[in-house]
C-alpha positions as CSV (number, residue, x, y, z in Angstrom):
1,M,-6.7,-20.7,34.7
2,E,-3.1,-21.1,36.0
3,G,-1.4,-24.1,34.4
4,A,-4.2,-24.5,31.8
5,E,-3.3,-24.9,28.2
6,L,-4.6,-22.2,25.9
7,E,-6.9,-23.5,23.2
8,M,-7.6,-20.5,21.0
9,N,-9.0,-21.7,17.7
10,P,-9.0,-20.0,14.3
11,R,-12.7,-19.2,14.4
12,Q,-12.3,-17.3,17.7
13,L,-9.3,-15.4,16.3
14,K,-11.1,-14.4,13.1
15,T,-14.0,-13.2,15.1
16,F,-11.8,-11.2,17.4
17,L,-10.2,-9.6,14.4
18,A,-13.5,-8.8,12.9
19,V,-14.5,-6.9,16.1
20,A,-11.1,-5.2,16.2
21,R,-11.6,-4.1,12.6
22,H,-15.1,-2.8,12.8
23,G,-15.1,-1.5,16.4
24,N,-18.7,-2.8,16.6
25,F,-20.1,-6.2,17.6
26,T,-23.1,-6.0,15.3
27,R,-21.0,-5.3,12.2
28,A,-18.5,-7.9,13.2
29,A,-21.3,-10.5,13.7
30,S,-22.6,-9.8,10.2
31,E,-19.2,-10.3,8.7
32,A,-18.6,-13.5,10.6
33,N,-22.2,-14.6,9.7
34,L,-23.0,-15.2,13.4
35,A,-25.8,-14.0,15.7
36,Q,-24.6,-11.2,17.9
37,S,-25.2,-13.3,21.0
38,S,-23.0,-16.1,19.6
39,L,-20.2,-13.6,18.8
40,S,-20.5,-12.1,22.3
41,D,-20.3,-15.7,23.8
42,Q,-17.2,-16.4,21.8
43,M,-15.4,-13.2,22.8
44,Q,-16.4,-13.8,26.4
45,A,-15.1,-17.3,26.3
46,L,-11.8,-16.0,24.8
47,E,-11.4,-13.5,27.5
48,E,-12.0,-16.0,30.2
49,E,-9.4,-18.5,28.5
50,L,-6.9,-15.7,28.4
51,G,-7.7,-14.3,31.8
52,A,-7.8,-10.7,30.5
53,K,-10.2,-8.2,29.2
54,L,-9.7,-7.6,25.4
55,F,-12.3,-4.9,24.7
56,K,-13.5,-1.6,26.2
57,R,-17.1,-1.0,25.5
58,S,-18.6,2.6,25.2
59,R,-21.4,4.4,23.5
60,Q,-18.9,5.2,20.7
61,G,-18.2,1.5,20.1
62,V,-15.7,-1.1,21.0
63,T,-11.9,-0.5,21.3
64,L,-9.1,-2.8,22.2
65,T,-7.5,-2.8,25.7
66,P,-3.7,-3.2,25.9
67,A,-4.3,-6.9,26.1
68,G,-6.4,-6.8,23.0
69,D,-3.7,-4.9,21.2
70,A,-1.2,-7.5,22.1
71,L,-3.4,-10.3,20.9
72,K,-4.2,-8.6,17.5
73,S,-0.7,-9.0,16.0
74,Y,-0.4,-12.5,17.2
75,A,-3.9,-13.4,15.9
76,E,-3.0,-12.1,12.5
77,E,0.3,-14.0,12.5
78,I,-1.3,-17.2,13.6
79,L,-4.0,-17.1,11.0
80,A,-1.6,-16.2,8.2
81,L,0.8,-18.9,9.2
82,S,-2.2,-21.4,9.4
83,D,-3.2,-20.5,5.8
84,E,0.3,-20.7,4.6
85,A,0.9,-24.2,6.1
86,R,-2.3,-25.4,4.7
87,T,-1.4,-24.1,1.3
88,A,2.2,-25.5,1.4
89,I,1.0,-28.9,2.4
90,R,-1.5,-29.0,-0.5
91,V,1.2,-27.9,-2.9
92,A,3.6,-30.4,-1.7
93,A,0.9,-33.1,-2.1
94,G,0.2,-32.0,-5.6
95,L,-3.4,-30.9,-4.8
96,E,-2.9,-27.2,-5.9
97,K,-0.4,-24.9,-7.5
98,Q,1.6,-22.2,-5.6
99,A,-0.1,-18.8,-5.7
100,L,0.7,-15.3,-4.7
101,T,-1.5,-12.3,-4.2
102,I,0.4,-9.0,-5.0
103,G,-0.9,-5.6,-4.0
104,T,0.2,-2.4,-5.8
105,L,-0.7,1.0,-7.0
106,E,-2.4,1.5,-10.4
107,T,0.5,3.3,-12.0
108,I,3.1,0.8,-10.7
109,A,1.1,-2.1,-11.9
110,T,0.7,-0.8,-15.4
111,E,4.2,0.8,-16.0
112,K,6.5,-1.3,-13.7
113,L,5.0,-4.7,-12.8
114,A,3.2,-5.9,-15.9
115,A,6.4,-6.8,-17.8
116,F,8.2,-8.1,-14.7
117,L,5.4,-10.4,-13.7
118,S,5.3,-11.8,-17.2
119,R,9.0,-12.6,-17.0
120,F,8.6,-14.1,-13.5
121,R,5.9,-16.5,-14.8
122,E,8.1,-17.8,-17.6
123,T,10.4,-19.4,-14.9
124,H,8.1,-19.8,-12.0
125,P,4.8,-21.6,-12.6
126,V,3.0,-19.7,-9.9
127,G,-0.7,-18.4,-9.9
128,L,-0.6,-14.6,-9.6
129,T,-3.4,-12.3,-8.5
130,L,-2.9,-8.5,-8.7
131,K,-4.9,-6.2,-6.3
132,I,-4.9,-2.5,-7.1
133,A,-5.3,-0.1,-4.1
134,G,-4.0,3.1,-2.5
135,S,-1.0,3.0,-0.3
136,G,-3.0,3.1,3.0
137,E,-5.3,0.2,1.8
138,L,-2.4,-1.9,0.7
139,Q,-0.9,-1.5,4.2
140,R,-4.2,-2.7,5.7
141,R,-4.5,-5.7,3.4
142,L,-0.9,-6.7,4.3
143,E,-1.7,-6.6,8.0
144,E,-4.8,-8.7,7.6
145,G,-3.0,-11.2,5.3
146,S,-5.2,-10.8,2.2
147,I,-2.1,-9.9,0.1
148,D,1.3,-11.5,0.3
149,I,3.5,-8.5,-0.8
150,A,2.9,-4.9,-1.7
151,F,4.8,-2.7,-4.2
152,T,4.1,0.7,-3.0
153,F,5.8,4.1,-2.3
154,D,7.6,4.5,1.0
155,R,5.5,6.5,3.4
156,G,8.3,6.8,6.0
157,E,6.5,4.6,8.6
158,Q,8.4,2.1,10.6
159,D,6.7,-1.3,11.5
160,G,8.6,-4.2,12.9
161,R,6.1,-6.7,11.6
162,F,7.2,-6.0,8.0
163,Q,10.4,-6.2,5.9
164,T,11.0,-3.5,3.3
165,R,13.4,-3.4,0.3
166,L,14.0,-0.5,-2.1
167,V,13.0,-1.2,-5.7
168,S,13.7,2.1,-7.3
169,R,13.6,5.8,-7.0
170,E,10.9,7.1,-9.2
171,P,11.1,10.8,-10.1
172,L,8.0,12.9,-10.4
173,A,7.2,15.0,-13.5
174,L,5.6,18.5,-13.7
175,I,3.0,18.4,-16.4
176,A,0.9,20.9,-18.3
177,G,-1.6,20.9,-21.0
178,R,0.0,21.3,-24.5
179,N,-2.7,23.8,-25.4
180,T,-2.1,26.1,-22.5
181,R,1.3,27.0,-24.0
182,A,2.8,26.9,-20.6
183,M,6.3,28.3,-20.1
184,P,9.0,26.5,-18.0
185,P,8.8,28.0,-14.4
186,G,11.9,29.9,-13.3
187,N,11.5,29.1,-9.6
188,L,9.1,27.6,-7.1
189,A,7.6,31.0,-6.5
190,D,6.4,31.0,-10.2
191,L,4.8,27.6,-9.5
192,S,3.1,28.8,-6.4
193,R,0.9,31.1,-8.5
194,L,-0.3,28.4,-10.7
195,P,-3.5,26.2,-10.3
196,F,-2.7,22.5,-9.6
197,I,-4.6,19.3,-9.7
198,A,-3.2,16.8,-7.1
199,T,-3.9,13.6,-5.2
200,E,-5.5,13.8,-1.8
201,T,-3.8,14.7,1.4
202,G,-1.9,11.7,2.8
203,C,-0.8,10.3,-0.6
204,V,2.9,10.1,-1.2
205,Y,2.7,12.3,-4.3
206,R,0.8,15.0,-2.4
207,R,3.3,14.8,0.5
208,L,6.2,15.4,-1.9
209,F,4.4,18.2,-3.5
210,D,3.6,20.0,-0.2
211,T,7.1,19.3,1.2
212,A,8.8,21.0,-1.9
213,F,7.1,24.3,-1.1
214,A,7.3,24.0,2.7
215,E,11.0,23.5,2.7
216,A,11.4,26.5,0.4
217,D,9.2,28.5,2.8
218,I,6.8,29.3,-0.1
219,A,3.1,29.0,0.0
220,A,1.9,25.9,-1.9
221,P,-0.2,26.5,-5.0
222,A,-3.9,26.5,-5.0
223,I,-5.4,22.9,-5.5
224,V,-8.3,23.4,-7.9
225,A,-9.2,19.6,-8.1
226,Q,-8.3,16.4,-6.3
227,A,-8.3,12.9,-7.8
228,D,-7.1,9.5,-6.6
229,S,-6.2,8.3,-10.1
230,I,-3.0,9.4,-11.7
231,Q,-4.5,8.8,-15.1
232,T,-7.5,11.0,-14.2
233,I,-5.1,13.9,-13.2
234,I,-3.2,13.5,-16.5
235,R,-6.4,13.8,-18.4
236,L,-7.6,16.8,-16.4
237,V,-4.2,18.4,-17.0
238,A,-4.6,17.7,-20.8
239,S,-7.9,19.4,-20.8
240,G,-6.4,22.7,-19.4
241,A,-7.8,22.4,-15.9
242,G,-4.4,23.0,-14.2
243,Y,-0.9,21.7,-13.8
244,G,0.1,18.4,-12.1
245,L,2.9,16.6,-10.4
246,V,2.8,12.9,-11.3
247,P,5.3,9.9,-11.5
248,R,7.3,10.4,-14.7
249,L,6.8,6.7,-15.6
250,A,3.1,7.5,-16.0
251,V,3.9,10.2,-18.6
252,T,4.0,7.7,-21.5
253,P,3.8,8.5,-25.2
254,A,0.1,7.8,-24.9
255,A,-0.2,10.6,-22.3
256,E,1.8,12.8,-24.5
257,R,-0.6,12.2,-27.3
258,D,-3.3,13.3,-25.0
259,N,-1.8,16.9,-25.2
260,V,0.3,16.7,-22.0
261,V,3.8,18.1,-21.9
262,E,6.5,17.8,-19.3
263,L,8.1,20.9,-18.0
264,P,11.4,21.1,-16.0
265,W,10.9,21.3,-12.2
266,P,12.9,24.2,-10.7
267,G,15.6,22.8,-8.5
268,D,16.0,19.2,-7.3
269,T,13.4,16.8,-8.9
270,P,11.0,15.4,-6.3
271,A,11.2,11.6,-6.3
272,A,9.3,8.7,-4.5
273,S,11.1,5.6,-3.2
274,L,9.3,2.5,-4.5
275,I,9.6,-0.4,-2.1
276,M,8.5,-4.0,-1.7
277,L,6.8,-4.6,1.7
278,W,6.1,-8.1,3.1
279,R,5.4,-9.6,6.5
280,R,8.4,-11.1,8.4
281,R,8.2,-14.8,8.7
282,R,10.4,-17.5,10.3
283,V,9.4,-19.7,7.3
284,Q,8.9,-17.8,4.1
285,Q,6.9,-19.5,1.3
286,P,9.2,-20.4,-1.6
287,A,7.1,-18.6,-4.3
288,L,7.3,-15.3,-2.3
289,S,11.1,-15.7,-1.6
290,S,11.6,-16.3,-5.4
291,L,9.5,-13.2,-6.4
292,I,11.5,-10.9,-3.9
293,A,14.8,-12.3,-5.2
294,M,13.9,-11.7,-8.8
295,A,12.4,-8.3,-8.3
296,S,15.5,-7.2,-6.4
297,E,17.6,-8.0,-9.3
298,D,15.1,-7.3,-12.3
299,L,13.8,-4.0,-10.9
300,R,16.9,-2.9,-9.1
301,P,17.5,1.0,-9.0
302,V,19.1,2.4,-12.1
303,R,20.9,5.8,-11.8
304,S,20.5,8.0,-14.8
305,A,23.1,10.7,-15.7
306,G,22.1,14.1,-14.5
307,A,19.2,12.9,-12.4
308,H,18.8,14.6,-9.1
309,L,16.7,12.3,-6.9
310,R,16.0,12.4,-3.2
311,H,14.4,10.0,-0.7
312,A,10.6,10.2,-0.3
313,G,10.9,10.0,3.5
């Protein structure tokens, strides 16, 4: 096909990404609402057009070849830009309002973003949709273009497709049930003998928890229960099921009324870096640029006297 002009179309690229996501032609065909034979024909035509094999087929499923990996990032970018261009044209023509889809964590949405987004809407008549998910899911949604920006904790990962900006350092808080009459721990060794309720392995909070003990060469405490909701952890702690390490901003007066008390953490207080994360673009939609600029100013890090914060990474 030397000298031929590529004619990849959005439908082909969406189908290709569905196969890449599921690793299975049958599930991808179901998502794309196609017969499996039609999907196979589309992918074969795309491979012929590009002059390269995009998939490896095996009994375990379908994986991408190096050529398929190369196409994946471009396909995501092409489809995202196509959607943005269509929206920008309709906004300019007065056919629809600007809109943003923001992904974030449950605690950040409640305690950090609710008031900020209200202030943002006062000066920017933009439609807003808020999606709540875990940090790994937010990354996936950003990659596929279903959210425009994520407010999440830094996981220490580097990806050239995205830009990041620090919003704030959020200290974590050691909490116990008020009725347990817990005494402040003298050192980490004291904590290592206590039962804890924690988020699952892979979560930023859990990584900070495990790292604090690993760096001190002390065995981590027993995890008696795991939960993916900070509010659930707080309620379990209040019931006396164990201790917890949660974002301090989640320990609100309401939490304290639920029979939770904060205890001093022995040594430097663990803290997580809250960041904004968005896809790099040559042309950034105006609404997103305005949100990033206002968040950088309105939610900028504030240093408090006596605070000992460290980077999550």
